[in-house]
Rosetta silent file (secondary structure, phi, psi, omega in degrees, C-alpha in Angstrom):
SEQUENCE: MEKSPDAFRTISEAAEELDLPQHVLRFWETRFSTIKPLKRGGGRRYYRPEDVQLLKGIRHLLYEQGYTIKGVQRILKDQGARNVIAIGNGGQFDPMALATPEPRPHDGFDGNGENAEEQADAAVGTLIEGRTGPSFEGGLEDADRERLSAVLRELLECKRLLDRAREN
SCORE:     score description
SCORE:     0.000 S_00000001
   1 L     0.000  130.972 -177.960   18.705   64.908  -12.510 S_00000001
   2 L   -92.758  143.637 -178.980   16.676   62.619  -10.251 S_00000001
   3 L   -75.387  155.410  173.989   12.884   62.712  -10.119 S_00000001
   4 L   -65.885  149.087  177.323   10.905   63.632   -7.047 S_00000001
   5 L   -61.555  -21.970 -179.524    9.520   60.654   -5.101 S_00000001
   6 L   -89.146   -3.410 -176.850    6.022   62.011   -5.887 S_00000001
   7 L   -76.514  152.426  174.877    6.631   62.149   -9.644 S_00000001
   8 L   -72.420  151.959  179.907    5.022   59.729  -12.065 S_00000001
   9 E  -116.017  141.872  171.940    7.288   57.092  -13.603 S_00000001
  10 E   -74.504  170.173  179.968    7.379   55.848  -17.163 S_00000001
  11 H   -63.148  -36.090  179.482    7.327   52.096  -17.653 S_00000001
  12 H   -68.410  -37.788  178.133   11.072   52.067  -18.233 S_00000001
  13 H   -68.811  -42.051  178.610   11.704   54.010  -15.007 S_00000001
  14 H   -64.498  -43.939 -179.845    9.352   51.779  -13.019 S_00000001
  15 H   -62.257  -40.743  178.816   10.908   48.638  -14.494 S_00000001
  16 H   -65.781  -44.096  179.772   14.395   49.885  -13.640 S_00000001
  17 H   -62.171  -35.457 -178.203   13.381   50.793  -10.085 S_00000001
  18 H   -90.075   -6.077 -176.833   11.814   47.338   -9.603 S_00000001
  19 L    56.556   49.962  179.383   14.640   45.521  -11.409 S_00000001
  20 L  -133.720  152.482  172.176   12.140   43.885  -13.759 S_00000001
  21 L   -70.334  151.617 -179.529   11.760   43.796  -17.535 S_00000001
  22 H   -60.340  -36.348 -177.912    9.055   46.073  -18.947 S_00000001
  23 H   -64.141  -26.974  177.251    7.147   43.152  -20.416 S_00000001
  24 H   -66.634  -42.185  177.802    6.660   41.756  -16.894 S_00000001
  25 H   -62.443  -42.391  177.986    4.937   44.986  -15.837 S_00000001
  26 H   -62.971  -41.879  178.390    2.689   44.823  -18.903 S_00000001
  27 H   -62.756  -45.434 -179.507    1.881   41.182  -18.140 S_00000001
  28 H   -60.560  -32.337  176.502    1.100   41.960  -14.502 S_00000001
  29 H   -59.069  -32.759 -179.608   -1.393   44.607  -15.686 S_00000001
  30 H   -78.589  -20.918 -175.982   -3.345   41.775  -17.327 S_00000001
  31 H  -101.571  -25.356 -177.453   -3.290   39.642  -14.175 S_00000001
  32 L  -121.360  107.269 -175.823   -3.791   42.216  -11.402 S_00000001
  33 L   -66.936  -15.371  179.521   -6.736   44.549  -11.914 S_00000001
  34 L   -78.271  -13.586  177.234   -5.397   46.878   -9.200 S_00000001
  35 L   -88.911  107.892 -178.060   -2.463   47.883  -11.414 S_00000001
  36 L  -137.045   80.997  176.983   -3.799   50.736  -13.496 S_00000001
  37 L   -69.394  155.068  174.265   -1.156   53.142  -14.758 S_00000001
  38 E   -69.313  142.118  177.184   -2.284   56.280  -16.511 S_00000001
  39 E  -119.755  126.461  179.801   -2.077   55.940  -20.276 S_00000001
  40 L  -105.785 -172.391 -179.753   -1.414   58.979  -22.416 S_00000001
  41 H   -49.865  138.700 -179.864   -1.232   59.514  -26.154 S_00000001
  42 H    77.541    6.152  177.933    0.391   56.670  -28.007 S_00000001
  43 H    79.871   11.402  178.657   -0.329   54.306  -25.108 S_00000001
  44 L   -64.184  134.244 -178.936    2.569   55.530  -22.924 S_00000001
  45 E   -95.733  139.255  174.927    2.178   54.319  -19.374 S_00000001
  46 E  -128.369  118.760 -177.198    2.757   56.542  -16.350 S_00000001
  47 E   -95.011  128.841  174.413    2.909   54.898  -12.941 S_00000001
  48 L   -70.660  160.727  176.419    1.888   56.828   -9.830 S_00000001
  49 H   -56.698  -36.604  178.533    4.113   56.416   -6.748 S_00000001
  50 H   -65.765  -35.525  177.493    1.375   54.197   -5.221 S_00000001
  51 H   -61.864  -43.318 -179.021    1.434   52.017   -8.345 S_00000001
  52 H   -65.160  -40.531  178.091    5.180   51.515   -7.957 S_00000001
  53 H   -64.315  -40.931  176.807    4.737   50.628   -4.270 S_00000001
  54 H   -61.917  -43.777  178.236    2.012   48.127   -5.172 S_00000001
  55 H   -62.269  -36.981  176.632    4.297   46.615   -7.807 S_00000001
  56 H   -62.350  -42.937  178.618    7.064   46.336   -5.182 S_00000001
  57 H   -64.267  -43.348  178.403    4.692   44.440   -2.912 S_00000001
  58 H   -62.791  -43.685  179.285    3.591   42.135   -5.710 S_00000001
  59 H   -59.658  -43.961 -179.813    7.214   41.545   -6.693 S_00000001
  60 H   -61.956  -45.867 -178.920    8.089   40.682   -3.085 S_00000001
  61 H   -64.788  -40.168 -178.764    5.217   38.222   -2.756 S_00000001
  62 H   -74.193  -49.053 -170.773    5.988   36.546   -6.091 S_00000001
  63 H   -92.736  -32.333 -177.207    9.787   36.473   -6.014 S_00000001
  64 H   -96.075  -39.637 -178.061   10.700   36.565   -2.337 S_00000001
  65 L   -91.701  -15.394  175.800    7.768   34.779   -0.689 S_00000001
  66 L    83.011   17.744  178.916    7.190   32.292   -3.523 S_00000001
  67 L   -75.315  153.650  173.632    3.501   32.966   -4.100 S_00000001
  68 L   -84.559  169.491  176.938    1.860   32.210   -7.411 S_00000001
  69 H   -60.090  -43.010  179.350   -0.024   34.871   -9.363 S_00000001
  70 H   -61.428  -38.575  178.447   -3.279   33.296   -8.217 S_00000001
  71 H   -64.594  -42.074  178.705   -2.069   33.460   -4.619 S_00000001
  72 H   -68.172  -37.136  175.801   -1.188   37.151   -4.885 S_00000001
  73 H   -59.148  -41.029  179.892   -4.571   37.802   -6.506 S_00000001
  74 H   -67.076  -39.632  177.439   -6.185   36.182   -3.496 S_00000001
  75 H   -62.545  -44.019  178.009   -4.092   38.260   -1.084 S_00000001
  76 H   -61.076  -40.215 -179.273   -5.107   41.423   -2.941 S_00000001
  77 H   -69.883  -46.087 -174.737   -8.751   40.360   -2.764 S_00000001
  78 H   -78.418  -38.719 -172.917   -8.707   39.250    0.877 S_00000001
  79 H  -111.299  -13.251  175.283   -6.327   41.798    2.403 S_00000001
  80 L    88.229  160.692 -178.211   -6.470   44.662   -0.076 S_00000001
  81 H   -66.112  -32.404 -179.368   -3.970   46.681   -2.047 S_00000001
  82 H   -60.703  -38.602  177.946   -2.988   48.747    1.008 S_00000001
  83 H   -65.936  -41.329  179.379   -1.588   45.669    2.701 S_00000001
  84 H   -68.497  -36.374  175.944    0.415   44.744   -0.419 S_00000001
  85 H   -63.518  -41.018  177.962    1.636   48.357   -0.685 S_00000001
  86 H   -60.265  -39.374  176.716    2.763   48.137    2.961 S_00000001
  87 H   -62.774  -42.185  177.693    4.712   45.011    2.046 S_00000001
  88 H   -62.421  -26.858  178.517    6.288   46.963   -0.845 S_00000001
  89 L   -89.228    9.159  177.745    7.323   49.635    1.666 S_00000001
  90 L    97.832    6.242  177.678    9.119   47.053    3.795 S_00000001
  91 L   -68.819  161.498 -179.901    6.212   46.059    6.018 S_00000001
  92 L   -81.336  138.640  174.291    5.975   42.538    7.358 S_00000001
  93 L  -105.240  127.220  179.080    3.844   40.000    5.564 S_00000001
  94 L  -107.293  100.848 -179.912    2.170   37.428    7.778 S_00000001
  95 H   -63.410  -18.508  179.725    1.232   34.384    5.697 S_00000001
  96 H   -74.326  -13.408 -179.862   -0.709   33.099    8.704 S_00000001
  97 H   -72.888  -16.629  178.783   -3.175   35.982    8.253 S_00000001
  98 L   -73.860  145.770 -176.081   -4.666   34.200    5.249 S_00000001
  99 L   -65.292  -41.676 -178.968   -7.752   32.141    5.972 S_00000001
 100 L  -139.903  156.147  178.249   -6.501   29.015    4.197 S_00000001
 101 L   -66.790  153.743 -179.329   -3.234   27.978    2.574 S_00000001
 102 L   -71.378  123.876  177.265   -2.772   28.660   -1.114 S_00000001
 103 L   -71.102  140.934 -179.916   -3.618   25.561   -3.163 S_00000001
 104 L  -126.748  138.753  178.913   -0.853   24.526   -5.513 S_00000001
 105 L   -65.654  142.100 -179.494   -1.166   22.137   -8.438 S_00000001
 106 L  -155.918  139.600 -178.872    0.514   18.805   -7.869 S_00000001
 107 L  -102.674    8.859  179.794    0.348   15.535   -9.722 S_00000001
 108 L   -84.838  143.708  179.339    1.425   13.331   -6.784 S_00000001
 109 E  -128.066  149.736  176.057   -1.041   10.978   -5.168 S_00000001
 110 L   -86.091 -175.994 -176.432   -0.865    9.023   -1.952 S_00000001
 111 L   -64.376  -18.746 -179.342   -1.617    5.338   -1.647 S_00000001
 112 L   -90.089    4.160 -178.744   -5.363    6.000   -1.389 S_00000001
 113 L    80.634    5.881  177.514   -5.496    7.692   -4.784 S_00000001
 114 L   -96.932  150.169  179.933   -6.029   11.095   -3.184 S_00000001
 115 E   -66.772  118.018 -175.654   -3.816   14.065   -3.942 S_00000001
 116 H   -64.343  -36.338 -178.966   -1.262   14.129   -1.107 S_00000001
 117 H   -68.882  -36.466  176.346   -0.698   17.880   -1.372 S_00000001
 118 H   -63.456  -38.519  176.746   -4.424   18.583   -1.041 S_00000001
 119 H   -63.412  -42.556  179.258   -4.430   16.459    2.106 S_00000001
 120 H   -64.225  -43.584  178.291   -1.448   18.425    3.462 S_00000001
 121 H   -59.680  -41.880  179.692   -3.143   21.738    2.604 S_00000001
 122 H   -65.174  -39.910  179.305   -6.292   20.594    4.416 S_00000001
 123 H   -65.624  -43.908  178.108   -4.268   19.549    7.466 S_00000001
 124 H   -64.793  -39.728  176.717   -2.412   22.868    7.580 S_00000001
 125 H   -60.136  -38.789  177.673   -5.727   24.688    7.129 S_00000001
 126 H   -62.162  -45.571 -179.396   -7.062   22.752   10.095 S_00000001
 127 H   -67.377  -45.392 -176.077   -4.094   23.795   12.221 S_00000001
 128 H   -66.029  -45.430 -175.488   -4.034   27.406   11.061 S_00000001
 129 H   -82.573   -9.715  179.463   -7.730   28.040   11.389 S_00000001
 130 L    75.830   18.098  177.347   -8.030   26.140   14.657 S_00000001
 131 L   -75.896  156.409  176.578  -10.727   23.819   13.314 S_00000001
 132 L   -88.664  150.722  179.427  -11.026   20.406   14.814 S_00000001
 133 E  -141.341 -178.172 -175.952  -10.233   17.381   12.740 S_00000001
 134 L   -62.001  -33.072 -177.283  -10.021   13.623   13.154 S_00000001
 135 L  -116.118   11.016 -176.009   -6.505   13.727   14.627 S_00000001
 136 E  -143.644  121.511  179.555   -6.402   17.277   15.989 S_00000001
 137 L  -111.395  126.324  175.926   -8.575   18.850   18.665 S_00000001
 138 L    87.594  178.564 -178.426   -8.538   22.640   19.210 S_00000001
 139 L   -92.587 -173.162 -179.511   -6.418   25.425   17.762 S_00000001
 140 L   -90.848  147.352  169.674   -2.732   26.181   17.932 S_00000001
 141 L   -73.286  158.289 -178.763   -0.918   27.785   20.819 S_00000001
 142 H   -58.550  -41.330 -179.787    0.840   31.049   19.907 S_00000001
 143 H   -63.575  -42.056  178.763    4.299   29.436   20.135 S_00000001
 144 H   -66.058  -39.286  178.109    3.216   26.592   17.829 S_00000001
 145 H   -61.233  -42.099  178.471    1.679   29.090   15.396 S_00000001
 146 H   -63.593  -43.728  178.583    4.997   30.996   15.316 S_00000001
 147 H   -62.913  -42.932  178.692    6.959   27.791   14.672 S_00000001
 148 H   -63.439  -40.239  177.952    4.549   26.785   11.913 S_00000001
 149 H   -62.970  -41.823  178.903    4.817   30.263   10.398 S_00000001
 150 H   -63.923  -42.226  178.389    8.638   30.024   10.443 S_00000001
 151 H   -64.234  -41.740  178.395    8.531   26.612    8.749 S_00000001
 152 H   -60.225  -43.097  178.204    6.096   27.955    6.147 S_00000001
 153 H   -62.552  -41.973  178.056    8.474   30.840    5.375 S_00000001
 154 H   -62.653  -43.010  178.933   11.389   28.410    5.017 S_00000001
 155 H   -63.769  -40.229  177.927    9.365   26.195    2.688 S_00000001
 156 H   -64.012  -38.318  177.465    8.357   29.184    0.559 S_00000001
 157 H   -65.164  -41.995  176.900   12.021   30.198    0.309 S_00000001
 158 H   -61.195  -42.535  178.608   12.940   26.635   -0.748 S_00000001
 159 H   -61.623  -43.283  179.719   10.188   26.697   -3.365 S_00000001
 160 H   -60.644  -44.072  179.493   11.445   30.030   -4.694 S_00000001
 161 H   -64.419  -41.317  177.590   14.990   28.637   -4.995 S_00000001
 162 H   -63.680  -42.630  178.871   13.719   25.499   -6.748 S_00000001
 163 H   -61.382  -41.472  178.212   11.641   27.567   -9.174 S_00000001
 164 H   -64.143  -41.677  179.605   14.692   29.692  -10.006 S_00000001
 165 H   -63.714  -36.949  178.897   16.813   26.583  -10.537 S_00000001
 166 H   -68.304  -31.706 -179.925   14.183   25.150  -12.890 S_00000001
 167 H   -69.591  -30.338 -177.157   14.157   28.362  -14.926 S_00000001
 168 L   -84.542    0.000    0.000   17.916   28.174  -15.542 S_00000001
C-alpha cells in the first residue's frame, strides 16, 4: 500500500524517495538549519512533505548543479527555502540570480602570487553584477548574460563529473 503524498515519511522512506543513504539525511540536518523533521519517541524522524521537497532541492543543487554545502547554505539564506523547494519540484534554478559567484577553495596562484580563482571569481562578479572594472565598462547585455549563464551551467556539470570521478 502506497502512502498519500501528504503523509509524513520516515527517514528510510525519505532516503529511498531521494535515492540517498539515511546517514546523508542525518548529516544534512547538521548543515542546513531549515531541515527540521519531527522527532518522536526513541528519536525516530518523520519528514513532512515540504521537508522532502526541500531535500530534493538541496540534492539537486549539490549533485546536479555542483554546489558545495556552503553554497547551498548561501542560496537558502539569500533566496529562501521556498525557492529551493521550487527547485525540488522541478522549478528552474537561475545561478545568475545570486549576487556574487560562490567562492571555491583553490591552491593555484597566478604569476603575481595572487589566487587565480579568486581573480576569476571577481571578474565574473564584475560581469554578473554589472559593476565597472579596469577592463570592463557597464553591465552585460541580456544575450551575453544568457551565454555566460549557459557556460556556468556547463562548468558546474563538468565539476560535478570530476567530483564523482574523484570519489571512485
